[in-house]
C-alpha positions, 0 to 999 in steps of 0.5 A: 436525138443526138448527132454524136458518132456511132459506138466505136467511131470515136475519133482519135486525133494527133496533136497539132501545133498551137497557133492561129489568130486570137478567137473572137469572144461572144456574149449574150446581147440582151437586157432580159433578166437571166439566171437568178434575176429571172427567178420568182422571187428573184435573187439579186447581187446586192452588196450585202448579198455578195458580202454574205457569199464571200463570208460563206466561201471563206468559211467553207474553204476547209469544208468537205465537198459533201458539207459544201453540197449540204450548204448549197441544198439547205440555202438554195433548194429547190432553185439549186441545180447542177450542170454535168458533162459526165466528167470524173469530177461531175460523176463524183458530185452526182455520187454525193448528191445521190446521198445528200439530195437526190431530188436535185435537178441535173442536166447535160448540155447535149451539143450533138457532138458528144462522144457515145461513151459520154452519152452512155453515162446518162443511163449508167447514172439512172441505173446506179442512182435512180437519177435521170439527167435531163438533156438540154438541147440547142435550137438547131440540130447539128445538120441544121447548124452546119448547113447554116454556117456552110460546114462544121463551125468548130473547124474555123470558129470554135468559140462561136460553136461553143457559144451557140451550142453550150453557153446559150443553152446554159443561159436558158437552163439557168433562167429561174435558178438561184444557184448551180453546182460546178465540178471545176477544180482550181488546179485544172487551169489558170482560169479556174485557179481563182474560183471561189467555193461560193460566189456570184456568177456574173456571166450566168447571173446566179450563185455558182458553187464549186464543191471540188475547188480544193480537190486534186485529180488524185482526190477525185480518182481515189473516190471513184475507185473506192466507191466504184463510181461510173466514169467515161471509158475514154479516160482509160484511153488517154483522154483525161478531159472529154468534151465534144468529139471534134474538139477533143484528143488524147493527151501526150506524155507530159502534157497538161490534162486539158491539152487535148481540148481545142488542140491547135487553137488558142483556147482551153475553155468552152466559156462556161467557167471563164470570166 
């Protein structure tokens, strides 16, 4: 069961000043095979394979997102999956996969802190496309986690909170898969600006495919509007980027679209898409 806020209780936060010391970074400390290295058969990042991925990425630079997804399905299914936070980009890819490969397994990292409006999209996806997005959960509930850390860790150490409740969960979800689809756009942030269309994800040890890397926010919303794709109601309330409710606020006029994430900390990424 989710520990998210009840409907109508989504908090609206103001913009605190950016500050504080640099946050500690966290990583998996284990020699166990992860991602595609734990698959049967395993997919290994040999020099030859990495060169192949680079060629594929260059070739697909001018391809449409649908063409990129068809490549991913033909090349990596049934060990091709998608993680979604039900953002506008993710909903766009789900819409495309529903037409191209509706059998693709799709999952959501249910941290226990997601907005009610976000969780409602899971049912909308099921009703519209017949696709049931699987929730992937952390080992502990929100209550257990906060009790173990003496209170809400997101208030003092959001990097560890993201690591424990998102990154560890994605590591487990990616185990045994060969490739995963990401909904990032290059124009969203400096970290994402360097993303290839197809490349080896060193953090999660599998192929990462970004069909929307070359798209803009306008491209995404044009398709959402024209195809009547479901989207998070918070986007109509000043939230261009939606994460967990304690760490997301509406943006102010002139701010970057990700300025509302972890406001007040020197942090703009949860760690899923940063190297």
